[in-house]
C-alpha positions as CSV (number, residue, x, y, z in Angstrom):
1,M,-7.2,8.4,-38.0
2,R,-10.7,7.1,-37.8
3,L,-10.3,4.3,-40.4
4,P,-7.2,2.7,-38.8
5,L,-8.8,2.9,-35.3
6,C,-12.0,1.3,-36.6
7,V,-10.1,-1.5,-38.4
8,L,-8.0,-2.2,-35.3
9,G,-11.1,-2.3,-33.2
10,L,-12.8,-4.8,-35.4
11,L,-9.7,-7.0,-35.5
12,G,-9.7,-6.8,-31.7
13,V,-13.3,-7.9,-31.5
14,L,-12.7,-10.7,-34.0
15,R,-9.8,-11.8,-31.9
16,H,-11.4,-11.5,-28.5
17,G,-15.1,-11.7,-29.2
18,G,-17.3,-14.7,-29.7
19,A,-15.7,-16.8,-26.9
20,S,-16.1,-17.1,-23.2
21,G,-19.3,-15.1,-23.0
22,F,-18.4,-12.2,-25.3
23,P,-20.8,-12.3,-28.2
24,L,-20.0,-10.3,-31.3
25,D,-23.0,-8.0,-31.6
26,K,-23.7,-4.6,-33.1
27,K,-23.4,-2.8,-29.7
28,V,-19.9,-4.2,-29.1
29,S,-18.6,-3.4,-32.6
30,S,-20.0,0.1,-32.5
31,S,-18.0,0.8,-29.3
32,F,-14.8,0.5,-31.4
33,C,-15.9,2.2,-34.5
34,N,-17.7,5.3,-33.4
35,A,-14.7,7.6,-33.2
36,G,-13.9,6.8,-29.6
37,L,-17.4,7.1,-28.2
38,L,-18.8,4.4,-25.8
39,E,-22.5,4.5,-25.2
40,L,-23.4,2.8,-22.0
41,S,-26.6,1.6,-20.3
42,L,-27.0,1.3,-16.6
43,G,-26.1,-2.2,-15.3
44,K,-24.9,-3.4,-18.7
45,F,-21.3,-4.5,-19.3
46,R,-19.6,-3.3,-22.5
47,N,-16.3,-4.4,-24.0
48,V,-13.9,-1.8,-25.3
49,L,-10.4,-1.8,-26.7
50,L,-8.3,1.1,-25.3
51,N,-5.1,2.6,-26.5
52,Q,-2.7,5.3,-25.3
53,T,-3.2,8.0,-27.9
54,N,-7.0,8.1,-28.4
55,P,-9.1,8.4,-25.2
56,V,-12.5,6.8,-25.3
57,E,-15.4,8.9,-24.1
58,A,-17.9,6.9,-22.1
59,V,-21.4,8.4,-21.9
60,I,-24.6,7.3,-20.2
61,R,-27.8,9.1,-20.9
62,N,-31.4,9.2,-19.7
63,I,-30.6,8.5,-16.0
64,A,-33.7,8.2,-13.9
65,S,-34.5,10.9,-11.4
66,N,-34.5,8.5,-8.5
67,V,-30.9,7.6,-9.1
68,T,-28.6,9.6,-6.9
69,V,-25.2,8.0,-7.5
70,V,-23.6,6.2,-10.5
71,I,-20.5,4.1,-10.0
72,F,-18.5,3.7,-13.3
73,Q,-15.8,1.0,-13.4
74,V,-13.4,-0.5,-15.9
75,H,-11.3,-3.7,-15.7
76,A,-8.3,-5.0,-17.7
77,Q,-6.2,-8.1,-17.0
78,Q,-2.7,-6.8,-16.6
79,S,-2.3,-3.4,-18.3
80,N,-3.1,-0.2,-16.3
81,V,-6.1,1.8,-17.5
82,V,-6.7,5.5,-16.7
83,I,-10.3,6.5,-15.9
84,S,-11.1,10.2,-15.3
85,F,-13.9,12.8,-15.2
86,D,-12.0,15.1,-17.6
87,K,-10.3,14.6,-20.9
88,N,-7.0,15.8,-19.3
89,P,-6.9,13.8,-16.1
90,S,-5.6,15.2,-12.8
91,V,-4.7,13.4,-9.6
92,N,-7.9,14.3,-7.8
93,S,-10.2,13.4,-10.7
94,S,-8.8,10.2,-12.0
95,G,-7.7,6.7,-11.1
96,T,-5.1,4.4,-12.6
97,G,-4.9,0.6,-12.4
98,V,-6.2,-2.6,-13.8
99,D,-9.5,-2.4,-11.8
100,R,-10.6,1.2,-11.3
101,G,-13.8,3.2,-10.8
102,L,-15.3,6.6,-10.1
103,V,-18.3,7.8,-8.3
104,S,-20.5,10.4,-9.9
105,I,-22.7,12.2,-7.4
106,L,-25.7,13.4,-9.5
107,R,-27.0,17.0,-9.3
108,P,-30.7,17.8,-9.5
109,Q,-32.1,17.4,-13.0
110,Q,-28.8,15.7,-14.2
111,S,-29.5,12.9,-16.6
112,V,-26.1,12.5,-18.4
113,C,-22.7,11.3,-17.1
114,T,-19.4,11.3,-19.0
115,W,-16.1,9.7,-18.2
116,Y,-12.9,9.2,-20.2
117,L,-10.8,6.0,-20.7
118,R,-7.4,5.3,-22.1
119,S,-4.6,2.8,-21.5
120,L,-1.0,3.4,-20.5
121,D,0.3,0.9,-23.0
122,A,1.1,1.7,-26.6
123,S,-0.6,-1.5,-27.7
124,Q,-4.4,-2.0,-27.5
125,V,-5.8,-3.3,-24.2
126,L,-9.0,-5.3,-23.9
127,S,-11.2,-4.0,-21.1
128,T,-14.8,-4.3,-19.9
129,A,-16.8,-1.4,-18.4
130,I,-20.1,-1.0,-16.5
131,S,-22.0,1.7,-14.7
132,I,-24.1,0.8,-11.7
133,P,-26.8,3.1,-10.2
134,Y,-27.7,3.5,-6.6
135,M,-30.6,5.3,-4.8
136,E,-30.7,7.8,-2.0
137,K,-30.9,5.2,0.8
138,D,-28.0,3.2,-0.5
139,P,-24.7,3.7,1.2
140,I,-22.0,5.4,-0.9
141,P,-18.7,3.3,-1.1
142,G,-15.6,5.4,-0.3
143,A,-17.5,8.6,0.5
144,C,-15.6,9.0,3.8
145,N,-12.2,8.8,2.2
146,L,-9.3,10.3,4.1
147,E,-6.4,8.3,2.8
148,F,-6.5,8.2,-1.0
149,D,-6.5,11.0,-3.7
150,L,-10.1,10.9,-4.8
151,E,-12.6,12.8,-2.7
152,V,-15.0,9.8,-3.0
153,D,-13.0,6.7,-3.7
154,P,-14.9,3.4,-4.3
155,N,-11.8,1.5,-5.2
156,I,-10.1,-1.4,-3.4
157,Y,-6.4,-1.1,-3.3
158,L,-4.4,-4.4,-3.5
159,D,-0.8,-5.3,-2.8
160,Y,0.7,-8.8,-2.9
161,T,3.8,-10.7,-2.1
162,L,4.6,-14.4,-2.4
163,V,3.3,-14.8,1.1
164,D,0.2,-12.7,1.5
165,I,-2.3,-10.3,-0.2
166,H,-3.3,-7.0,1.4
167,I,-6.5,-5.2,0.4
168,K,-7.6,-1.8,1.8
169,F,-10.5,0.5,1.0
170,A,-11.9,3.8,2.2
171,P,-14.9,3.9,4.6
172,A,-18.4,4.5,3.1
173,N,-21.0,7.1,4.1
174,L,-24.8,7.1,4.2
175,G,-26.7,7.9,1.1
176,Y,-28.6,11.1,0.6
177,T,-30.9,12.8,-2.0
178,R,-29.8,14.8,-5.0
179,G,-28.7,18.4,-4.1
180,A,-28.5,17.7,-0.3
181,N,-25.4,18.1,1.7
182,P,-23.7,14.7,2.5
183,P,-23.9,13.4,6.1
184,S,-20.8,14.3,8.1
185,C,-18.3,11.5,8.4
186,D,-17.2,12.4,12.0
187,S,-20.2,14.1,13.5
188,G,-20.9,11.1,15.9
189,T,-20.9,7.4,16.4
190,G,-24.6,6.8,16.9
191,Q,-27.1,4.9,14.8
192,N,-27.8,8.0,12.7
193,S,-24.2,8.2,11.4
194,R,-22.0,6.1,9.1
195,W,-20.8,4.1,12.1
196,R,-23.8,1.8,11.8
197,L,-22.5,0.5,8.4
198,R,-21.2,-3.0,8.0
199,Y,-18.6,-4.2,5.5
200,D,-18.8,-7.8,4.1
201,V,-15.6,-8.9,2.3
202,Y,-16.1,-11.5,-0.5
203,Q,-13.6,-13.7,-2.3
204,Y,-14.1,-15.4,-5.7
205,F,-11.7,-17.9,-7.4
206,L,-11.2,-18.0,-11.1
207,P,-10.9,-21.4,-12.8
208,E,-7.5,-23.1,-11.9
209,N,-4.7,-23.1,-14.5
210,D,-6.5,-20.6,-16.7
211,L,-4.8,-17.2,-17.1
212,S,-6.7,-16.0,-20.2
213,E,-8.1,-12.5,-20.2
214,M,-11.4,-13.7,-21.6
215,V,-12.0,-15.9,-18.6
216,L,-11.3,-12.9,-16.3
217,M,-13.6,-10.6,-18.2
218,S,-16.5,-13.1,-18.0
219,H,-16.1,-13.9,-14.3
220,I,-15.5,-10.4,-13.0
221,R,-19.1,-9.6,-14.0
222,K,-20.1,-12.0,-11.2
223,M,-18.4,-9.8,-8.6
224,S,-19.5,-6.3,-9.6
225,E,-23.1,-6.0,-8.4
226,V,-24.5,-6.7,-4.9
227,E,-26.8,-9.6,-5.8
228,S,-24.3,-11.4,-8.0
229,I,-21.6,-11.0,-5.4
230,K,-23.8,-12.7,-2.8
231,A,-24.7,-15.5,-5.2
232,N,-21.2,-16.3,-6.5
233,G,-18.7,-15.0,-3.9
234,I,-17.4,-16.5,-0.7
235,K,-18.1,-14.3,2.3
236,M,-14.9,-14.2,4.3
237,L,-15.6,-11.8,7.1
238,T,-17.7,-8.8,8.3
239,L,-16.1,-5.6,9.4
240,T,-17.7,-2.9,11.5
241,T,-16.8,0.8,11.4
242,D,-14.6,0.3,14.5
243,D,-12.4,-2.1,12.5
244,K,-9.6,-1.1,10.2
245,T,-10.7,-1.3,6.5
246,N,-7.9,-3.6,5.5
247,V,-7.7,-7.3,5.2
248,Y,-5.0,-9.9,4.6
249,F,-5.2,-13.1,2.6
250,S,-2.7,-15.9,1.9
251,S,-1.1,-15.5,-1.5
252,L,-1.9,-18.1,-4.3
253,P,0.7,-17.4,-7.1
254,G,-0.8,-18.4,-10.5
255,Q,-4.4,-18.6,-9.2
256,G,-6.7,-15.8,-10.2
257,V,-8.7,-14.3,-7.3
258,I,-11.3,-11.5,-7.3
259,Y,-12.1,-9.6,-4.1
260,N,-14.9,-7.2,-3.4
261,V,-16.6,-5.5,-0.5
262,I,-20.4,-4.9,0.1
263,V,-21.3,-2.1,2.4
264,W,-24.6,-2.7,4.2
265,D,-26.8,-0.2,6.0
266,P,-28.7,-2.2,8.6
267,L,-31.3,0.6,9.3
268,W,-32.6,0.7,5.7
269,N,-31.4,-2.8,4.7
270,T,-29.7,-1.4,1.6
271,S,-26.3,-2.3,0.1
272,A,-23.7,-1.1,-2.4
273,A,-20.6,-2.7,-3.8
274,Y,-17.1,-1.4,-4.1
275,I,-15.1,-1.8,-7.3
276,P,-13.9,-5.5,-7.6
277,V,-10.2,-6.1,-7.8
278,H,-8.3,-9.1,-9.1
279,T,-4.9,-10.6,-8.8
280,Y,-2.8,-13.6,-9.8
281,A,-0.1,-12.9,-7.2
282,C,2.5,-13.1,-10.0
283,S,3.9,-11.2,-12.9
284,F,2.9,-11.7,-16.5
285,V,5.9,-9.9,-17.9
286,D,8.9,-11.3,-15.9
287,L,11.0,-13.7,-17.9
288,V,11.7,-15.9,-14.9
289,D,9.1,-17.0,-12.3
290,N,6.2,-15.5,-14.2
291,C,2.6,-16.6,-13.9
292,S,3.1,-19.4,-16.5
293,S,6.3,-20.9,-14.9
294,L,6.1,-20.5,-11.1
295,S,8.1,-23.5,-9.9
296,K,11.9,-23.1,-10.1
297,L,14.0,-25.9,-11.6
298,S,15.6,-26.6,-8.2
299,T,12.1,-27.1,-6.7
300,K,11.1,-29.5,-9.4
301,V,14.2,-31.6,-9.0
302,F,14.0,-31.6,-5.2
303,F,10.4,-32.7,-4.9
304,T,10.5,-35.1,-7.9
305,A,13.4,-36.9,-6.1
306,L,11.5,-36.8,-2.9
307,A,8.4,-38.2,-4.6
308,V,10.3,-41.2,-6.0
309,L,11.5,-42.1,-2.5
310,G,8.0,-41.4,-1.1
311,L,6.3,-43.6,-3.6
312,F,8.7,-46.5,-2.7
313,T,8.1,-45.8,1.0
314,C,4.3,-45.8,0.4
315,F,4.3,-49.4,-0.7
316,F,7.5,-50.9,0.8
317,G,8.3,-48.7,3.8
318,H,7.9,-51.2,6.6
319,R,9.6,-54.0,4.7
320,F,12.6,-51.8,4.0
321,W,12.7,-50.4,7.5
322,K,16.0,-48.5,7.2
323,T,14.9,-46.8,4.0
324,D,11.7,-45.8,5.8
325,L,13.8,-44.3,8.6
326,F,15.9,-42.4,6.1
327,F,12.8,-40.9,4.4
328,M,11.2,-39.8,7.6
329,G,14.5,-38.5,9.0
330,F,15.1,-36.5,5.8
331,I,11.7,-34.8,6.1
332,F,12.0,-34.1,9.8
333,T,15.5,-32.7,9.6
334,G,15.0,-30.9,6.3
335,F,11.9,-29.0,7.4
336,F,13.5,-27.6,10.6
337,F,16.8,-26.9,8.9
338,F,15.1,-24.9,6.1
339,V,13.2,-22.9,8.7
340,F,16.4,-22.2,10.6
341,I,18.6,-21.0,7.6
342,T,15.7,-18.9,6.3
343,R,15.3,-17.2,9.6
344,V,19.0,-16.5,10.3
345,T,20.6,-16.1,6.9
346,G,19.9,-14.1,3.7
347,L,20.9,-16.9,1.3
348,G,19.1,-17.3,-2.0
349,Y,16.4,-19.8,-2.4
350,D,18.4,-22.3,-4.5
351,V,21.3,-22.3,-2.1
352,R,18.9,-22.9,0.9
353,L,17.2,-25.7,-1.0
354,I,20.6,-27.4,-1.7
355,L,21.7,-27.1,1.9
356,T,18.3,-28.4,3.0
357,A,18.8,-31.5,0.9
358,V,22.2,-32.0,2.4
359,A,20.9,-31.6,5.9
360,G,18.0,-33.9,5.2
361,I,20.3,-36.6,3.9
362,I,22.5,-36.3,7.0
363,G,19.4,-36.4,9.2
364,G,18.0,-39.5,7.5
365,L,21.3,-41.3,7.8
366,F,21.6,-40.3,11.4
367,L,18.1,-41.7,12.2
368,A,18.9,-44.9,10.4
369,A,22.3,-45.1,12.2
370,S,20.7,-44.5,15.6
371,W,18.4,-47.4,15.0
372,W,21.4,-49.6,14.0
373,R,23.3,-48.6,17.2
374,F,20.6,-48.4,19.8
375,G,17.7,-50.3,18.3
376,S,15.1,-48.1,20.0
377,V,11.7,-48.7,18.3
378,L,10.1,-46.1,20.6
379,L,12.5,-43.3,19.6
380,C,12.2,-44.0,15.9
381,M,8.4,-44.3,16.1
382,F,8.2,-41.0,18.0
383,I,9.9,-39.2,15.1
384,I,7.8,-41.0,12.5
385,G,4.7,-40.3,14.5
386,L,5.6,-36.6,14.7
387,V,5.9,-36.4,10.9
388,L,2.5,-37.9,10.5
389,G,1.1,-35.8,13.3
390,F,2.4,-32.6,11.7
391,L,0.8,-33.5,8.4
392,F,-2.5,-34.4,10.1
393,S,-2.5,-31.2,12.2
394,S,-1.7,-29.1,9.0
395,T,-4.7,-30.8,7.3
396,V,-7.0,-29.9,10.2
397,F,-6.0,-26.2,10.0
398,F,-6.2,-26.3,6.2
399,T,-10.0,-26.6,6.6
400,P,-12.2,-23.6,7.4
401,L,-11.4,-24.3,11.0
402,G,-8.0,-22.6,10.5
403,D,-9.7,-19.2,9.7
404,Y,-11.4,-18.9,13.0
405,R,-10.5,-15.6,14.7
406,V,-9.2,-17.4,17.9
407,F,-6.3,-18.9,15.9
408,R,-5.1,-15.4,14.9
409,D,-3.3,-15.6,18.2
410,D,0.1,-17.3,17.7
411,V,0.1,-18.8,21.2
412,V,-3.3,-20.4,20.8
413,F,-2.5,-21.6,17.3
414,W,0.9,-23.3,18.1
415,V,-0.4,-24.8,21.4
416,T,-3.4,-26.3,19.5
417,F,-1.3,-27.3,16.5
418,S,1.4,-29.1,18.7
419,S,-1.3,-30.8,20.8
420,V,-2.9,-32.3,17.7
421,A,0.4,-33.3,16.2
422,L,1.6,-35.0,19.5
423,M,-1.7,-36.8,19.7
424,I,-0.8,-39.2,16.8
425,P,2.3,-40.8,18.4
426,V,0.6,-41.0,21.8
427,L,-2.5,-42.7,20.4
428,F,-0.4,-45.3,18.6
429,V,2.2,-45.9,21.3
430,G,0.8,-49.5,21.8
431,C,0.8,-50.5,18.1
432,P,4.0,-49.0,16.5
433,R,3.8,-51.3,13.4
434,I,0.3,-49.9,12.5
435,L,1.7,-46.3,13.1
436,N,4.7,-46.9,10.8
437,I,2.6,-48.4,8.0
438,L,0.1,-45.5,8.2
439,A,2.8,-42.9,8.3
440,S,4.7,-44.5,5.3
441,G,1.5,-44.8,3.3
442,I,0.1,-41.3,4.0
443,V,3.3,-39.3,4.1
444,G,4.9,-41.1,1.2
445,S,1.8,-40.5,-1.0
446,Y,1.7,-36.9,-0.1
447,A,5.3,-36.5,-1.3
448,V,3.9,-37.5,-4.7
449,I,1.3,-34.8,-4.5
450,L,3.9,-32.1,-3.7
451,A,5.8,-33.2,-6.8
452,I,2.6,-32.9,-8.9
453,A,2.1,-29.4,-7.5
454,C,5.4,-28.4,-9.1
455,Y,4.0,-29.0,-12.6
456,V,0.2,-28.5,-12.2
457,Y,-1.5,-26.1,-9.8
458,T,-3.3,-27.8,-6.9
459,S,-4.5,-26.3,-3.6
460,L,-3.4,-29.4,-1.7
461,A,0.2,-28.2,-1.7
462,Y,-0.9,-25.4,0.7
463,I,-1.6,-28.0,3.4
464,T,2.0,-27.8,4.3
465,L,3.0,-24.5,2.6
466,D,0.7,-22.4,4.8
467,L,2.3,-24.0,7.9
468,L,5.8,-23.1,6.5
469,R,4.6,-19.5,5.8
470,R,3.3,-19.2,9.3
471,V,6.6,-20.4,10.8
472,L,8.7,-18.1,8.6
473,N,6.6,-14.9,8.7
474,D,5.6,-13.2,11.9
475,Y,2.6,-11.5,10.5
476,F,1.1,-14.4,8.4
477,S,-1.3,-15.1,11.3
478,R,-3.5,-12.2,10.2
479,A,-4.0,-13.7,6.7
480,Y,-7.1,-15.7,5.8
481,T,-6.0,-18.9,4.2
482,N,-9.0,-19.9,2.1
483,V,-8.1,-21.7,-1.1
484,P,-10.1,-22.9,-4.1
485,F,-11.1,-26.5,-4.4
486,Q,-11.9,-27.3,-8.0
487,T,-11.8,-30.1,-10.5
488,N,-8.0,-30.5,-10.5
489,D,-8.0,-30.6,-6.7
490,F,-10.7,-33.3,-6.6
491,I,-8.7,-35.4,-9.1
492,I,-5.4,-35.0,-7.2
493,L,-7.2,-35.7,-3.9
494,S,-8.5,-38.9,-5.4
495,V,-4.9,-39.9,-6.4
496,W,-3.6,-39.1,-2.9
497,T,-6.4,-41.2,-1.3
498,M,-5.9,-44.1,-3.7
499,L,-2.1,-44.2,-3.2
500,A,-2.4,-43.9,0.6
501,L,-5.1,-46.6,0.8
502,S,-3.3,-48.9,-1.6
503,G,0.1,-48.5,0.2
504,V,-1.4,-49.1,3.6
505,T,-3.4,-52.1,2.5
506,V,-0.5,-53.7,0.6
507,Q,1.8,-53.3,3.6
508,L,-0.8,-54.6,6.1
509,R,-1.4,-57.8,4.1
510,R,2.3,-58.4,3.5
511,E,3.4,-57.8,7.1
512,R,0.6,-59.5,9.0
513,S,2.6,-62.8,9.4
514,E,6.0,-61.1,9.9
515,V,7.7,-60.0,13.0
516,P,6.7,-56.4,13.9
517,F,10.3,-55.0,13.6
518,P,13.7,-56.3,12.7
519,P,16.0,-57.4,15.6
520,H,18.4,-54.9,17.1
521,P,21.1,-54.6,14.3
522,Y,24.0,-53.8,16.7
523,L,23.3,-56.7,19.0
524,T,23.0,-59.0,16.1
525,W,26.3,-57.9,14.6
526,K,28.0,-58.2,18.0
527,R,26.7,-61.7,18.6
528,E,27.9,-62.7,15.2
529,R,31.3,-61.3,15.8
530,E,31.7,-63.1,19.1
531,R,30.5,-66.4,17.5
532,R,33.0,-66.1,14.7
533,S,35.9,-65.4,17.2
534,T,35.2,-68.5,19.4
535,N,34.0,-71.1,16.9
536,V,37.1,-72.3,15.0
537,L,35.0,-74.6,12.8
538,D,33.1,-71.7,11.4
539,P,34.7,-70.7,8.0
540,S,34.1,-67.1,8.9
541,H,36.5,-67.6,11.9
542,H,39.4,-67.8,9.4
543,I,38.6,-64.5,7.7
544,P,41.6,-62.1,8.0
545,P,41.2,-58.9,10.0
546,L,39.8,-55.9,8.1
547,R,43.1,-54.1,7.9
548,E,44.8,-57.1,6.4
549,R,41.9,-57.5,3.9
550,I,42.2,-53.9,2.8
551,H,46.0,-54.3,2.4
552,N,45.6,-57.4,0.2
553,K,43.0,-55.6,-2.0
554,L,45.5,-52.7,-2.5
555,L,48.2,-55.2,-3.4
556,H,45.9,-56.8,-6.0
557,I,45.2,-53.4,-7.5
558,K,48.9,-52.5,-7.6
559,E,49.7,-55.8,-9.4
560,F,47.1,-55.0,-11.9
561,F,48.9,-51.9,-13.1
562,Q,52.4,-53.5,-13.0
563,K,54.1,-54.4,-16.3
564,E,54.0,-58.2,-16.9
565,Q,57.5,-59.9,-16.8
566,P,58.6,-61.7,-19.9
567,A,58.3,-65.5,-19.8
568,G,61.4,-67.7,-20.1
569,E,64.4,-69.1,-18.2
570,R,66.7,-66.4,-16.6
571,T,69.5,-68.7,-15.3
572,P,72.3,-70.4,-17.4
573,L,72.0,-74.1,-18.0
574,L,74.1,-76.3,-15.9
575,L,76.9,-78.1,-17.9
């Protein structure tokens, strides 16, 4: 069996190596061909192909005497890997997952550590492994574990939904010398106990629109050791021992994210890192709605149609006033209707989206009809101002301001959010035309951005999506809503800015010499009707009533389908 394994290993290296930071060197190739033996060096990453039938023995030799703990970890993209202390793994001596690690507490005079690796898939799985040493004053991640199977568990456990991501980990303990008894986890809460430890949670975003395993393998190295985590990761929060060791983040389906935790001992100013964990918040194996095709067809149709109307409104909204009212009424009604039916019904997503479109059309027509009948500019501009205000307020909370702890409270959040949203129509109450042009330009162009997000990932879609999540989910307030902002986002932000500025500028120049708003449609129609009824010289005065005109039209249609009578004289000639 050695020759096939070696050949498969070399083929795997040729397929995976030599790109994205994986050089094809002698050390890498030997890890596949030496009969399942993986020689490691402390702090050095090694790539290895794993399979189900032949476990790989990972060995590290010549460990220095000042090293008290070695954390060994292995990472794969989507296939679970089993890592264990024994060739026949047990529940208490092994871990299974795509990102797993073990802690080896070294005995006096010990200089060699051994672990065993294999995959759960029948096919070969590309993985990367590293062993990281720590000294006696460094804290030990997961050494006060009371929840998970391993006695010392340095792993971060991750669960995700379409809404949020939940990570949890076991508390750490203080470091100690080889052969000594570990400090008690519950002996006290003073500065000489584990209660002085602090936990810094870090987040790292993979490149957008890139789901390749080579990219993951190269970037997860940046989140494995303390110094590289601090240099590359984004510090999201700090937990004390009094806090629960679990954190929630907003879910970003299709976007790769790596999380890790650094435990810090403020007395000795030493740190240690847990095992980094990654997620794409989606499935690679599902046939529908997988990581490569997240947007449903119904979503694409809905937002593409909305983008066409939004693009027209962006440049011509104020000129075509009723179309502008229909667009804003559609958004206003559709948003609240979608929230309502999602809250009170269990209908499928496609059905809810269709009903939302119908409700939006009715709402848009109703707003346009209310203008025709009542002619209230103030009422119409209040609705339009609210739409722009909601978008502006969502943008404010899309910034890092939205992750402030004070806004975890729903009352504080919604009062602040509503105040910011209402500020827009109040500020522009004296210049409604300017408000309408700004709203049509900004909101119309953002509709185009939402359509782009259905085809290409962009974080700008989460400006409004995070608001919708918070309305629909009672516990979304606990999630941190940080998102990546990379090249695609800068390009799409430039497109949004260009469209909004162009639309507003074109409308301001075109409308500067025109009346602010059209005259009241109902009063205009009523005056015209009275004028036609009293002025007999007006040709429109002699227009038949509507009922008679409809009757005449029906007679014309009926005559069209009647058989034509033959020509010729039908009466006898007179003699």
